N, C-alpha and C positions, 0 to 999 in steps of 0.2 A: 165283322162277324154279324150274322143274321139273327135278329131276335125272333124267338119262337112266337111272340105275340103277333108278329106281322104275317105269319103263315096261315093261310085259310085251309086248315086241315082239321080232321075230326079229333075230338079230345083224346080218344084212346090212342090215336097215332101220335099226337103231340106228347102225351105222357110217356110213350115208349121211347121217344128219340133221346131224351137226356140219358136214359139208362144205357142205351146202345153206345152213345158217345162216351159215357163214363167208362164202360168196359174197354173201349178202344184206347182211351186215354191211359187206363191202367196198364194195358199191354205195352203201350209206348214207353211209359215211365219205367216199367219193369225191364224192358229191353235196354233202355238208356242206363238204368242203374247197373245192370249186368255188364254193360259195355265199360262203364266207368270203373267197375271193380276188377276188371281184367288185369291180372298181375303179370309183370315181366318174368320170364323164365330164361334159363340158359339157352343160348342160341343153338346148341347141339340138339335140343329137342325138336327144332324146326328142320334140321338137316341131319337126320340119324345116319345117313350114308357117308357123312363127312365130305360131301361135295358141295361147295359153296358157290354162289353166283359169280360169274366172271365180270370184270369191269368192262369199260369201253375199249374196244380194240381200234388202234390206228396204225396205218402203215408208216414206215420210216420215211422221212422227208427227202433224203438224198437218193438220187437215181442209182448210185453205186450199190444201194441196199435193196433194189427192187427184186433181185433174185431170191431174197430170203423168204418171201411169202410162200413160194411153191417148193422150196428146197426141202427134200425129205430128210437130209442130214440135219438141218437146223431144227426141224420138227422133232426129230429123235432126241437131239440135245435138250430141247425144251422139256420133253417128257421125263428126262432124268431128274429134273428139279420139281416135279409135280407136288411133292410134299411141301416144299417152300411156298409154291404159288397158292396152295390151299390155305396155308397159314395166313398169308396176306389177304386172301379173299374172305376168310372168316373174320379177320380183324376189320376189313372194309365193310362187311355186312353189319357188324356190330356198330361201326361208326355211323353208317347211314341211319340205323334205327335210333341211335342215341341222339343224333343231331335233329332228327324229325321230332323226337320227344322234346328236345330243348326248344326248338322253334315254336312248337305249339304250346309250351308251358311257360316260357319266360315272359314276364310282364314287368312294366315299370312298377317300382315299389318293392320289388324283391331285393334282398341283400345279396352281396357277392357270395357270401357263405352258403346261402340257400341255393343259389344257382350252381355253384361248384358241387355241392352235395347231390343235387338233382342229376347232374351229368355223371359224376364219378360213381355214384351208387348204381346208376343204370349200367355202366360198364362192368362193374363188379358182378352184378346180377347176370348179365348176358354171358359173362365168361365163367359163370358157375362159382364165383367167389374162390377161385383157385389161388394157390400161392402166387404172390405178385411176380415172381420170376418165371412162372410157367405161362401165364397169360393174364391180361388185365390192362391197367392204365399204362400207357407208354411214356407219358411225361405229365407234369402238372397241367391241369386245365387252365389255359390262358383266358383271362376275362379282362382284357386291357381296354380302358375307356379313353375315348377322345384323343388327346395328344399323346397318350401312352400307346406305343405301337405294339409292344409285345412284352412277354416275360413278367406279367403281373398275374398272380393268383392270390386270393386273400389268405393272410395268416390268421390264426385263431384270434378272435376278438375284433377283427376288422369290422367296422360299422358302415362301410360304403354301401349305398343303396342305388340301384339302377333307376335312372329317370327317363322320362319321355324324350328328352333332348339328347340323350347319350348316343354315341357311336361305339358299339362294343365289338371287339374282335374276339371270336370264340374259337380257340385253337385246341383241338382235341386229339389225343394220341391213344391208340389202342395197339397192343402187341400180343402176338401169339407165338410162343417159343422164341421170343426175341425179334421176330419179324414185325417191325413197327409200321403202322399206317398213320401218316401224319397229314391231317387235312384241316383246313380252317375256313371260316366264313365270317362275314361281318353282319351284325344284327342292328337294325335301326327301327324306330317306330314312326319317325317323321320323314315323309317322302322328299323333303328338301335335300336330303343327302343322296338321292338316287344316282345322280351323275357321278358322284365320287365312287359309289359302289360299282356302278357299271364300268367305270374306267378300270378299276382294279380287277374285276371279274374278267373283263375282256383281255386285259394284259396277261392274267394267269393262263387263260385258255390259249393265248398266243404262245406263251412259253411252253405249254404242254405240246402244242402242235409242232413247234419248231424243234423240240428236243428229240434226240435219237442217237443211235450208234453213229460214231464218226463226226457228229456235229460239234463244232467248236463252241465252248462256253461263251465266249465274247459275242458270237453271232446271236445267241439267244437273248443276251442282255440288250443288244441293239434293237432287236425286234420288239421286245417288251417295252422299252422306253418309247419307241415310236408310237405305239398304240396308247399307252398310258397317258402320255403328255399331249395327246390330241384332244383331251377332254378339259373342260373347265366346269366349275360349279358355282352357283350363285347362292350366297348365304347372307340373309339379312340385308339385301340390297347391294351387296358387294360381290364382285366376281373374282374367283380365285382360280389360277391354273392348278391342275392336278399334277403334282410332281412325284416322280419315283423317289422313294427313300433310298438313296444311292449306296448307303453303307449297310443295307440289309439284303440278304441273298437267300436263294434256295440252296439245297445241299444234298450230298450223298447221304444215304441211310445205310448204316452197317448193322450187323447182328448185335442187338442190345446196345447199339450206339446210335444216337439220333443225329449227330453231326459227325460225319465220317469222310475225311479226305477232301473231295472236290466241293467247290461252291459254285452256285449258278447265279451269276449277276443279273440285276434287273436294269442295268445301264451298261454300255460297252466299257470294258475295263482292260482290254488288250490281252486277256487270258485265252491263248490258243489251244489249251488243253481240250482233248476230245472226250466225249462220253463213250463208254465201252459196253459191249455185250455183257448181259448178266447183271449190270448195275441197277440199283434202285435209287431214285431221286425224289425229293420233295421239291416240287415246282411251286414257289410261293412268291407273290409280289405284294408290295406295300405302296400305297399312294398317300399323299399328304397335301393339305392346304397350307402347310407351314414351310419350313426351310428345305424339307426333303433330306434331312440329316438328323440322326438320333444319337443321344448320349445316355449313359447309365445314370439313373437318378431314382431315389426313393428306397424304402425298406425292401430288403431282398427276401424273396420267398423260394426261388428256384436254385437248385444245387444239383451237382452230379459228381460222382467219383471219377477222377481222371484215369482212363484205362492204363496209361503208362506208369501211373504212380501207385498201383495197387500193392506193390511190394515195399514201398517206402515205410520207414518206421514212424509211427505216430509219436508226437512230442511228449505226451503225458499218458498216464494210465487211463484217465477218463476219456481222452480223445481216442485212445486205442480201442477201448470198449465200444465207443460210438462208431468207429470205423468198421469194426467187426459186425455191428448191427446193420450198418449201411450195406456192406457186402452181402450179408445174409438175406436182407429184404429187397434190395434194389439192384445189386451188382453195379453195372455201369449205366443202368437206366436213370434218367433224371428223376428227381423227387422234390417235394417241398416240405416245409416244416410241419404242416398238418399231417402229412403221411408218416413222418417220424413219430409224431405223437400217437398215431394209431397203433404203432408197434409197441407202445408203452414207454417210450423215451420221455423224460422230463428233465428240466434243468440242464439242458444240453448246449445252450447257446455259446458258452465260453469254449467248450470242447470243439464245437462246430467251427467257430472262428479260428481256433488253433489249427484245425485240419486245412482250412482255406489258406492260412498264412504259410503252412508247411508245403503247399502245392500238391496236396493229396486230393482235395475237393475243390471243384471250380464253382464259384458263385456267379449267378446270372441275375443281376438287379434289373428292375424294369427299365426299358429303353424308351426314351421320350423325345418328341419334337418340341417346338416352342409351345408354351401354354397358350390356350385359345385356338390352337389349330386342331384339325380333325384328321385322323389317319384311318385307313381301311386296309384289310388283308383278305386275300383268298388264296387257297392252297390245295394242291392235289398230290397224291403219291403215284408215281409211274414206275412200272417194271419194264426193263429193257430185255424182253425175251429175245431169243436168237432169231425168231422169224417176224415178230411184230412187237408193237409197244402196247402195253395194257395200262390204261388209266384206271387203276384198281379201285380208287376211292370215288369214282364218278357216281352220281346219283341223279334222280329226277330233279332235285332241288338246284344243283349246280355242278 
């Protein structure tokens, strides 16, 4: 900064400069203040015509499918599902905006509850705070730290605080009319983890590239493993190979059902089942500096009504009441205990455990590798259109 005393100018000019600068500063501050005060609004306000941005288009990898790109018949078939595609694209645009806000806002020192509220309230606002079954959160926000690979979201009263050294998987789901966009990234503040993140990101992009109509699931797993395990990461003077977490997979996404039918391995597993036209998949990969194998451990937060068990009889009056509340508010979408409490439920744990034991509700405890290890995740949702593949959740960030 130049001091006014050092300038050889007339007094009148010198006196006028601070005033001019002051006015400019005021304008900048006002502009900055207005920018900060900008509130989130429903996404429909930005797209009043109901046409949302398309994802990244990729052609199918097998030569046998090359005709699809120019086939008028396939394009006609694709147009018949345009409403479905718009639902996915709306969810994806919300997802991109929410994760941009998350990445710019999340800092060490924030609690898991604060982070979850930031993400989930953003989704609720972008979807216009509609009924949870019309549009909104697709599943509980995953905020899994370090050796915990997935299925952790804070329960009420959780005191966990994010630290500079943490590796956090941020798994966000958005649905519109039951069409779920499932996409995840890994957030770190220390660049020593970069190789771990790069391994998993490249492995996920490989899985996305290899996926397509008539592709065998085993072949995707083989390609993913080759890329993932070509990396290693140095942490505190010790070198670790990056391993695929072999018992975690990508998956089909059904309407209002996050895990539906087929699984997409991240190591070869001998599954010669093929992907088919019209299917939706979450392509997700997990890398670890530990054993590359996870088990369930810790307090459970994630639950979902089992679709096939909806007509089973609840064992007690209280569990029956809870079951009806779950059906009304979530259907077969996954939910967590915090979401139940938002509906007004309290003193529900006994009834919830009864529903789990009766095989009506599935519980999904946190899944963990060995303590002291670090795990990372990246994930995209892909739509297998009749003519091309759409990576609907793709954004500028990943």
